[in-house]
C-alpha positions as CSV (number, residue, x, y, z in Angstrom):
1,M,0.0,0.0,0.1
2,K,2.8,2.7,0.7
3,K,4.2,1.6,-1.9
4,N,1.7,2.4,-4.0
5,V,1.1,5.5,-2.9
6,L,4.7,6.5,-2.8
7,L,4.8,5.0,-7.3
8,G,1.5,7.3,-7.6
9,C,3.4,10.3,-5.6
10,L,6.6,10.0,-7.6
11,S,3.9,9.9,-10.7
12,V,2.4,13.4,-10.1
13,L,5.6,14.9,-9.4
14,L,7.5,14.1,-12.8
15,I,4.6,14.2,-14.5
16,L,3.6,18.1,-13.2
17,G,7.8,18.8,-13.4
18,V,7.7,17.9,-17.0
19,G,5.0,19.5,-18.1
20,S,6.0,23.1,-16.6
21,L,9.3,22.1,-18.9
22,V,6.8,21.5,-21.8
23,Q,5.1,24.4,-21.4
24,A,8.0,27.0,-21.1
25,A,9.2,26.2,-24.3
26,S,5.9,26.2,-26.0
27,E,5.3,29.7,-25.1
28,E,8.5,30.6,-25.9
29,E,7.9,28.7,-29.4
30,M,4.7,30.4,-29.5
31,W,5.9,33.9,-30.0
32,K,8.0,32.4,-32.9
33,Q,5.7,30.7,-34.8
34,F,5.3,32.7,-37.5
35,S,8.8,34.3,-37.4
36,G,9.5,35.2,-41.2
37,L,6.2,36.6,-41.8
38,E,6.1,40.3,-43.5
39,L,2.5,42.1,-42.6
40,N,2.1,45.3,-44.4
41,Y,0.2,47.8,-41.8
42,L,-1.8,50.9,-43.3
43,T,-2.9,53.5,-41.0
44,E,-3.7,57.3,-41.1
45,D,-1.2,59.4,-39.4
46,S,-3.1,59.8,-36.1
47,P,-1.4,59.8,-32.3
48,A,-2.6,56.2,-31.5
49,A,-0.8,54.9,-34.7
50,G,2.2,57.0,-33.2
51,A,2.3,54.7,-30.3
52,I,1.7,51.3,-32.2
53,V,4.0,52.3,-34.2
54,A,6.8,52.8,-31.5
55,L,6.5,49.0,-29.9
56,L,7.2,47.8,-33.6
57,P,10.4,47.2,-32.9
58,E,9.7,45.1,-29.5
59,F,7.1,43.3,-31.5
60,E,9.2,42.2,-34.2
61,E,12.2,41.0,-32.5
62,K,10.3,39.3,-30.4
63,T,8.0,37.5,-33.0
64,G,10.7,37.7,-35.9
65,I,7.3,39.4,-37.5
66,K,8.7,42.2,-39.9
67,V,5.7,45.0,-40.2
68,N,5.5,47.6,-42.7
69,V,4.0,50.8,-42.0
70,T,2.1,53.3,-44.2
71,R,0.4,56.2,-43.0
72,T,-1.9,58.5,-44.7
73,N,-3.1,61.8,-44.5
């Protein structure tokens, strides 16, 4: 009985430990799953668009997605 309980506890710990490692790797890979894509973003020249454009270098670094911005008046 004690052996089964111990084996069950060890199994749960192993599954949780491996699961967290897989999840961490998957989360990092999730950001790069579309790496190499190129998006074209057409927007009017506004303060909101300026805020988005300011964040694009961080987005491109994190995802690997290149964003081309065209602003209109």
